[in-house]
N, CA and C atoms as an extended XYZ file, in Angstrom:
372
Properties=species:S:1:pos:R:3:atomname:S:1:resname:S:1:resid:I:1 pbc="F F F"
N        43.020        4.377       55.070 N   MET     1
C        42.752        3.719       53.822 CA  MET     1
C        41.626        4.457       53.102 C   MET     1
N        41.878        4.732       51.865 N   LYS     2
C        40.924        5.470       51.034 CA  LYS     2
C        40.082        4.487       50.229 C   LYS     2
N        38.739        4.724       50.208 N   VAL     3
C        37.851        3.871       49.412 CA  VAL     3
C        37.641        4.551       48.059 C   VAL     3
N        37.878        3.791       46.996 N   GLN     4
C        37.691        4.348       45.656 CA  GLN     4
C        36.241        4.177       45.236 C   GLN     4
N        35.727        5.200       44.576 N   LYS     5
C        34.350        5.160       44.091 CA  LYS     5
C        34.367        5.066       42.587 C   LYS     5
N        33.342        4.411       42.025 N   GLY     6
C        33.237        4.288       40.575 CA  GLY     6
C        32.724        2.905       40.185 C   GLY     6
N        32.671        2.673       38.908 N   PHE     7
C        32.164        1.406       38.390 CA  PHE     7
C        33.327        0.526       37.961 C   PHE     7
N        33.116       -0.755       38.096 N   THR     8
C        34.128       -1.687       37.600 CA  THR     8
C        33.910       -1.875       36.108 C   THR     8
N        34.889       -2.452       35.465 N   LEU     9
C        34.788       -2.709       34.030 CA  LEU     9
C        33.615       -3.630       33.717 C   LEU     9
N        33.387       -4.623       34.537 N   ILE    10
C        32.265       -5.565       34.336 CA  ILE    10
C        30.939       -4.819       34.413 C   ILE    10
N        30.793       -3.930       35.386 N   GLU    11
C        29.544       -3.173       35.522 CA  GLU    11
C        29.302       -2.279       34.311 C   GLU    11
N        30.334       -1.667       33.793 N   VAL    12
C        30.208       -0.817       32.606 CA  VAL    12
C        29.814       -1.660       31.397 C   VAL    12
N        30.434       -2.821       31.233 N   LEU    13
C        30.096       -3.693       30.098 CA  LEU    13
C        28.660       -4.194       30.184 C   LEU    13
N        28.195       -4.543       31.373 N   VAL    14
C        26.805       -4.986       31.543 CA  VAL    14
C        25.851       -3.839       31.207 C   VAL    14
N        26.179       -2.635       31.649 N   ALA    15
C        25.329       -1.476       31.347 CA  ALA    15
C        25.277       -1.227       29.839 C   ALA    15
N        26.408       -1.339       29.155 N   LEU    16
C        26.431       -1.168       27.701 CA  LEU    16
C        25.626       -2.254       26.992 C   LEU    16
N        25.698       -3.483       27.483 N   LEU    17
C        24.919       -4.581       26.897 CA  LEU    17
C        23.427       -4.302       27.025 C   LEU    17
N        22.995       -3.892       28.220 N   VAL    18
C        21.575       -3.583       28.436 CA  VAL    18
C        21.142       -2.428       27.527 C   VAL    18
N        21.931       -1.385       27.447 N   PHE    19
C        21.609       -0.254       26.576 CA  PHE    19
C        21.532       -0.699       25.117 C   PHE    19
N        22.469       -1.552       24.680 N   GLY    20
C        22.453       -2.057       23.302 CA  GLY    20
C        21.199       -2.852       22.998 C   GLY    20
N        20.763       -3.694       23.927 N   LEU    21
C        19.532       -4.474       23.726 CA  LEU    21
C        18.312       -3.570       23.629 C   LEU    21
N        18.251       -2.570       24.485 N   ILE    22
C        17.118       -1.636       24.450 CA  ILE    22
C        17.121       -0.839       23.143 C   ILE    22
N        18.281       -0.394       22.701 N   ALA    23
C        18.370        0.373       21.450 CA  ALA    23
C        17.975       -0.480       20.251 C   ALA    23
N        18.389       -1.755       20.236 N   THR    24
C        18.024       -2.660       19.141 CA  THR    24
C        16.517       -2.871       19.100 C   THR    24
N        15.908       -3.096       20.251 N   ALA    25
C        14.451       -3.291       20.301 CA  ALA    25
C        13.721       -2.034       19.837 C   ALA    25
N        14.192       -0.873       20.256 N   ALA    26
C        13.556        0.381       19.840 CA  ALA    26
C        13.678        0.590       18.334 C   ALA    26
N        14.817        0.243       17.769 N   ALA    27
C        14.998        0.384       16.319 CA  ALA    27
C        14.060       -0.541       15.554 C   ALA    27
N        13.873       -1.762       16.043 N   GLN    28
C        12.962       -2.697       15.376 CA  GLN    28
C        11.522       -2.210       15.437 C   GLN    28
N        11.106       -1.701       16.583 N   VAL    29
C         9.745       -1.172       16.712 CA  VAL    29
C         9.546        0.013       15.775 C   VAL    29
N        10.529        0.901       15.695 N   GLY    30
C        10.443        2.044       14.793 CA  GLY    30
C        10.361        1.618       13.340 C   GLY    30
N        11.128        0.622       12.968 N   SER    31
C        11.108        0.119       11.589 CA  SER    31
C         9.758       -0.506       11.256 C   SER    31
N         9.196       -1.271       12.183 N   GLN    32
C         7.883       -1.874       11.950 CA  GLN    32
C         6.809       -0.796       11.831 C   GLN    32
N         6.910        0.248       12.622 N   TYR    33
C         5.948        1.344       12.557 CA  TYR    33
C         5.997        2.023       11.187 C   TYR    33
N         7.196        2.279       10.702 N   ILE    34
C         7.346        2.949        9.407 CA  ILE    34
C         6.800        2.085        8.281 C   ILE    34
N         7.121        0.790        8.261 N   SER    35
C         6.630       -0.068        7.177 CA  SER    35
C         5.115       -0.239        7.267 C   SER    35
N         4.567       -0.282        8.470 N   SER    36
C         3.113       -0.363        8.631 CA  SER    36
C         2.444        0.901        8.116 C   SER    36
N         3.024        2.057        8.435 N   TYR    37
C         2.490        3.324        7.953 CA  TYR    37
C         2.508        3.374        6.425 C   TYR    37
N         3.615        2.956        5.810 N   GLU    38
C         3.723        2.983        4.348 CA  GLU    38
C         2.702        2.048        3.705 C   GLU    38
N         2.505        0.868        4.283 N   ARG    39
C         1.544       -0.089        3.734 CA  ARG    39
C         0.120        0.467        3.810 C   ARG    39
N        -0.234        1.061        4.944 N   ILE    40
C        -1.580        1.632        5.100 CA  ILE    40
C        -1.773        2.813        4.160 C   ILE    40
N        -0.757        3.665        4.025 N   ARG    41
C        -0.844        4.811        3.120 CA  ARG    41
C        -1.059        4.342        1.685 C   ARG    41
N        -0.281        3.347        1.244 N   ASP    42
C        -0.412        2.849       -0.120 CA  ASP    42
C        -1.776        2.211       -0.351 C   ASP    42
N        -2.268        1.424        0.615 N   LYS    43
C        -3.592        0.798        0.469 CA  LYS    43
C        -4.690        1.860        0.395 C   LYS    43
N        -4.562        2.908        1.183 N   THR    44
C        -5.571        3.976        1.182 CA  THR    44
C        -5.587        4.699       -0.157 C   THR    44
N        -4.421        5.121       -0.648 N   LEU    45
C        -4.368        5.828       -1.928 CA  LEU    45
C        -4.831        4.932       -3.072 C   LEU    45
N        -4.418        3.667       -3.072 N   ALA    46
C        -4.840        2.739       -4.127 CA  ALA    46
C        -6.344        2.498       -4.068 C   ALA    46
N        -6.890        2.416       -2.872 N   GLY    47
C        -8.338        2.249       -2.719 CA  GLY    47
C        -9.105        3.431       -3.284 C   GLY    47
N        -8.595        4.632       -3.045 N   TRP    48
C        -9.243        5.826       -3.598 CA  TRP    48
C        -9.180        5.835       -5.124 C   TRP    48
N        -8.040        5.447       -5.677 N   LEU    49
C        -7.920        5.391       -7.139 CA  LEU    49
C        -8.900        4.387       -7.736 C   LEU    49
N        -8.991        3.200       -7.125 N   ALA    50
C        -9.906        2.169       -7.632 CA  ALA    50
C       -11.353        2.629       -7.522 C   ALA    50
N       -11.706        3.219       -6.411 N   ASP    51
C       -13.070        3.716       -6.212 CA  ASP    51
C       -13.401        4.819       -7.213 C   ASP    51
N       -12.447        5.715       -7.466 N   ASN    52
C       -12.661        6.772       -8.455 CA  ASN    52
C       -12.907        6.184       -9.839 C   ASN    52
N       -12.134        5.166      -10.211 N   ARG    53
C       -12.278        4.551      -11.548 CA  ARG    53
C       -13.651        3.895      -11.698 C   ARG    53
N       -14.096        3.181      -10.679 N   ILE    54
C       -15.414        2.538      -10.747 CA  ILE    54
C       -16.513        3.598      -10.828 C   ILE    54
N       -16.377        4.677      -10.095 N   ASN    55
C       -17.382        5.744      -10.168 CA  ASN    55
C       -17.381        6.435      -11.522 C   ASN    55
N       -16.216        6.565      -12.162 N   GLU    56
C       -16.171        7.114      -13.528 CA  GLU    56
C       -16.996        6.237      -14.464 C   GLU    56
N       -16.863        4.933      -14.344 N   ILE    57
C       -17.613        4.009      -15.208 CA  ILE    57
C       -19.103        4.093      -14.898 C   ILE    57
N       -19.457        4.182      -13.642 N   ARG    58
C       -20.874        4.288      -13.265 CA  ARG    58
C       -21.521        5.557      -13.799 C   ARG    58
N       -20.747        6.609      -13.958 N   LEU    59
C       -21.286        7.878      -14.445 CA  LEU    59
C       -21.427        7.939      -15.958 C   LEU    59
N       -20.880        6.949      -16.672 N   GLU    60
C       -21.016        6.931      -18.125 CA  GLU    60
C       -22.470        6.682      -18.506 C   GLU    60
N       -22.851        7.203      -19.660 N   GLU    61
C       -24.245        7.094      -20.113 CA  GLU    61
C       -24.605        5.689      -20.587 C   GLU    61
N       -23.624        4.972      -21.124 N   THR    62
C       -23.895        3.644      -21.683 CA  THR    62
C       -23.163        2.568      -20.892 C   THR    62
N       -23.649        1.355      -21.055 N   LEU    63
C       -23.023        0.198      -20.420 CA  LEU    63
C       -21.641       -0.019      -21.045 C   LEU    63
N       -20.592       -0.204      -20.242 N   PRO    64
C       -19.256       -0.368      -20.825 CA  PRO    64
C       -19.135       -1.683      -21.586 C   PRO    64
N       -18.328       -1.673      -22.624 N   GLY    65
C       -18.086       -2.880      -23.393 CA  GLY    65
C       -17.110       -3.791      -22.659 C   GLY    65
N       -17.121       -5.054      -23.021 N   ILE    66
C       -16.211       -6.022      -22.408 CA  ILE    66
C       -14.798       -5.703      -22.897 C   ILE    66
N       -13.903       -5.418      -21.947 N   SER    67
C       -12.558       -4.980      -22.328 CA  SER    67
C       -11.618       -5.029      -21.128 C   SER    67
N       -10.345       -4.757      -21.437 N   GLU    68
C        -9.342       -4.551      -20.389 CA  GLU    68
C        -8.471       -3.383      -20.816 C   GLU    68
N        -8.280       -2.446      -19.909 N   SER    69
C        -7.462       -1.277      -20.237 CA  SER    69
C        -6.622       -0.891      -19.024 C   SER    69
N        -5.508       -0.236      -19.324 N   SER    70
C        -4.616        0.230      -18.256 CA  SER    70
C        -4.213        1.663      -18.541 C   SER    70
N        -3.958        2.385      -17.474 N   ARG    71
C        -3.429        3.737      -17.629 CA  ARG    71
C        -2.537        4.039      -16.427 C   ARG    71
N        -1.500        4.802      -16.688 N   ASP    72
C        -0.614        5.259      -15.627 CA  ASP    72
C        -1.096        6.622      -15.163 C   ASP    72
N        -0.995        6.847      -13.874 N   THR    73
C        -1.437        8.120      -13.321 CA  THR    73
C        -0.572        8.503      -12.133 C   THR    73
N        -0.427        9.786      -11.936 N   ASP    74
C         0.241       10.296      -10.743 CA  ASP    74
C        -0.841       10.645       -9.730 C   ASP    74
N        -0.683       10.147       -8.529 N   TYR    75
C        -1.643       10.433       -7.465 CA  TYR    75
C        -0.856       10.530       -6.177 C   TYR    75
N        -0.981       11.659       -5.504 N   GLY    76
C        -0.092       11.894       -4.372 CA  GLY    76
C         1.319       12.018       -4.922 C   GLY    76
N         2.301       11.634       -4.160 N   PRO    77
C         3.684       11.744       -4.647 CA  PRO    77
C         4.153       10.515       -5.426 C   PRO    77
N         3.223        9.649       -5.841 N   PHE    78
C         3.601        8.366       -6.439 CA  PHE    78
C         3.020        8.189       -7.832 C   PHE    78
N         3.569        7.237       -8.570 N   ARG    79
C         3.085        6.841       -9.896 CA  ARG    79
C         2.374        5.509       -9.739 C   ARG    79
N         1.183        5.393      -10.345 N   TRP    80
C         0.334        4.213      -10.201 CA  TRP    80
C        -0.070        3.685      -11.568 C   TRP    80
N        -0.376        2.408      -11.642 N   LYS    81
C        -0.965        1.807      -12.839 CA  LYS    81
C        -2.351        1.308      -12.439 C   LYS    81
N        -3.366        1.812      -13.128 N   VAL    82
C        -4.761        1.440      -12.854 CA  VAL    82
C        -5.236        0.581      -14.019 C   VAL    82
N        -5.538       -0.681      -13.744 N   THR    83
C        -5.999       -1.619      -14.763 CA  THR    83
C        -7.468       -1.919      -14.523 C   THR    83
N        -8.276       -1.699      -15.554 N   THR    84
C        -9.719       -1.916      -15.463 CA  THR    84
C       -10.104       -3.077      -16.377 C   THR    84
N       -10.776       -4.079      -15.796 N   THR    85
C       -11.249       -5.230      -16.556 CA  THR    85
C       -12.769       -5.272      -16.472 C   THR    85
N       -13.415       -5.244      -17.638 N   VAL    86
C       -14.879       -5.314      -17.713 CA  VAL    86
C       -15.228       -6.677      -18.299 C   VAL    86
N       -16.008       -7.467      -17.565 N   THR    87
C       -16.414       -8.800      -18.030 CA  THR    87
C       -17.934       -8.918      -18.047 C   THR    87
N       -18.418       -9.847      -18.845 N   ALA    88
C       -19.856      -10.096      -18.946 CA  ALA    88
C       -20.337      -10.878      -17.728 C   ALA    88
N       -21.626      -10.795      -17.480 N   THR    89
C       -22.264      -11.586      -16.425 CA  THR    89
C       -23.376      -12.409      -17.067 C   THR    89
N       -24.017      -13.245      -16.276 N   ALA    90
C       -25.139      -14.032      -16.780 CA  ALA    90
C       -26.300      -13.136      -17.206 C   ALA    90
N       -26.396      -11.976      -16.609 N   GLU    91
C       -27.420      -10.989      -16.965 CA  GLU    91
C       -26.847      -10.075      -18.046 C   GLU    91
N       -27.420      -10.055      -19.255 N   PRO    92
C       -26.844       -9.278      -20.352 CA  PRO    92
C       -26.809       -7.763      -20.111 C   PRO    92
N       -27.614       -7.258      -19.190 N   THR    93
C       -27.643       -5.813      -18.952 CA  THR    93
C       -26.731       -5.400      -17.795 C   THR    93
N       -25.846       -6.313      -17.385 N   MET    94
C       -24.914       -6.008      -16.294 CA  MET    94
C       -23.490       -6.379      -16.686 C   MET    94
N       -22.542       -5.672      -16.106 N   ARG    95
C       -21.124       -5.958      -16.307 CA  ARG    95
C       -20.435       -6.034      -14.940 C   ARG    95
N       -19.415       -6.873      -14.869 N   ARG    96
C       -18.568       -6.938      -13.668 CA  ARG    96
C       -17.317       -6.114      -13.949 C   ARG    96
N       -17.022       -5.191      -13.053 N   ILE    97
C       -15.858       -4.314      -13.189 CA  ILE    97
C       -14.843       -4.710      -12.119 C   ILE    97
N       -13.615       -4.937      -12.532 N   GLU    98
C       -12.542       -5.189      -11.572 CA  GLU    98
C       -11.418       -4.193      -11.851 C   GLU    98
N       -11.059       -3.435      -10.834 N   VAL    99
C        -9.998       -2.437      -10.958 CA  VAL    99
C        -8.839       -2.869      -10.061 C   VAL    99
N        -7.674       -3.026      -10.669 N   THR   100
C        -6.465       -3.375       -9.935 CA  THR   100
C        -5.509       -2.192       -9.997 C   THR   100
N        -5.004       -1.800       -8.847 N   VAL   101
C        -4.100       -0.655       -8.760 CA  VAL   101
C        -2.731       -1.150       -8.292 C   VAL   101
N        -1.718       -0.799       -9.065 N   GLY   102
C        -0.345       -1.148       -8.713 CA  GLY   102
C         0.497        0.104       -8.577 C   GLY   102
N         1.499        0.031       -7.720 N   LYS   103
C         2.364        1.184       -7.463 CA  LYS   103
C         3.747        0.919       -8.045 C   LYS   103
N         4.239        1.896       -8.793 N   TYR   104
C         5.621        1.833       -9.284 CA  TYR   104
C         6.547        2.194       -8.129 C   TYR   104
N         7.563        1.372       -7.906 N   ARG   105
C         8.519        1.635       -6.824 CA  ARG   105
C         9.898        1.868       -7.413 C   ARG   105
N        10.449        3.003       -7.097 N   GLY   106
C        11.800        3.310       -7.554 CA  GLY   106
C        11.913        3.276       -9.064 C   GLY   106
N        12.908        2.570       -9.565 N   ASP   107
C        13.155        2.490      -11.003 CA  ASP   107
C        12.539        1.254      -11.641 C   ASP   107
N        11.667        0.543      -10.927 N   GLN   108
C        11.063       -0.665      -11.478 CA  GLN   108
C        10.133       -0.311      -12.634 C   GLN   108
N        10.173       -1.160      -13.678 N   SER   109
C         9.319       -0.910      -14.832 CA  SER   109
C         7.937       -1.532      -14.665 C   SER   109
N         7.804       -2.466      -13.738 N   ARG   110
C         6.511       -3.108      -13.487 CA  ARG   110
C         6.003       -2.705      -12.107 C   ARG   110
N         4.726       -2.348      -12.018 N   PRO   111
C         4.186       -1.942      -10.716 CA  PRO   111
C         3.924       -3.152       -9.811 C   PRO   111
N         3.931       -2.904       -8.519 N   VAL   112
C         3.601       -3.917       -7.526 CA  VAL   112
C         2.121       -3.771       -7.198 C   VAL   112
N         1.309       -4.850       -7.359 N   PRO   113
C        -0.121       -4.740       -7.053 CA  PRO   113
C        -0.341       -4.365       -5.582 C   PRO   113
N        -1.243       -3.414       -5.368 N   VAL   114
C        -1.508       -2.932       -4.014 CA  VAL   114
C        -2.954       -3.199       -3.609 C   VAL   114
N        -3.894       -3.004       -4.552 N   HIS   115
C        -5.321       -3.084       -4.180 CA  HIS   115
C        -6.148       -3.504       -5.390 C   HIS   115
N        -7.191       -4.302       -5.140 N   THR   116
C        -8.147       -4.696       -6.176 CA  THR   116
C        -9.550       -4.444       -5.644 C   THR   116
N       -10.401       -3.858       -6.494 N   LEU   117
C       -11.777       -3.567       -6.112 CA  LEU   117
C       -12.700       -4.043       -7.246 C   LEU   117
N       -13.781       -4.711       -6.876 N   SER   118
C       -14.755       -5.212       -7.849 CA  SER   118
C       -16.111       -4.563       -7.608 C   SER   118
N       -16.874       -4.423       -8.703 N   ALA   119
C       -18.220       -3.857       -8.616 CA  ALA   119
C       -19.035       -4.345       -9.802 C   ALA   119
N       -20.331       -4.150       -9.736 N   PHE   120
C       -21.236       -4.487      -10.831 CA  PHE   120
C       -21.927       -3.224      -11.292 C   PHE   120
N       -22.061       -3.103      -12.620 N   VAL   121
C       -22.706       -1.941      -13.215 CA  VAL   121
C       -23.794       -2.451      -14.130 C   VAL   121
N       -24.957       -1.816      -14.060 N   GLY   122
C       -26.068       -2.217      -14.916 CA  GLY   122
C       -26.572       -1.045      -15.746 C   GLY   122
N       -27.435       -1.363      -16.701 N   GLU   123
C       -28.033       -0.308      -17.523 CA  GLU   123
C       -28.983        0.515      -16.679 C   GLU   123
N       -29.037        1.801      -17.000 N   ASN   124
C       -29.943        2.692      -16.259 CA  ASN   124
C       -31.360        2.549      -16.725 C   ASN   124
């Protein structure tokens, strides 16, 4: 009598099920890693843009007037909208600066807010 060697159909199906579960879990971890990387990258670039805008205002010779302005800019491989809001404070020689940075995604006409930075600027 000859003994046959090999796997039964049930054993093969169980092995495929285990492999499928492992592959699904690996795909989810990879997807979470990519979205986390993109979020951190966008926050970092937006933070740099906001910090640059506040430093531009600090370097001006005069105290900025109360206003709100926006400008589109390319930074890195992306298009951004930088909105600067200057408001009065209780101290007349100081202004509150708030810079909001939004990222244009794909063909969207409105940017998605990514980062907001606030600072105070006073007369020299």
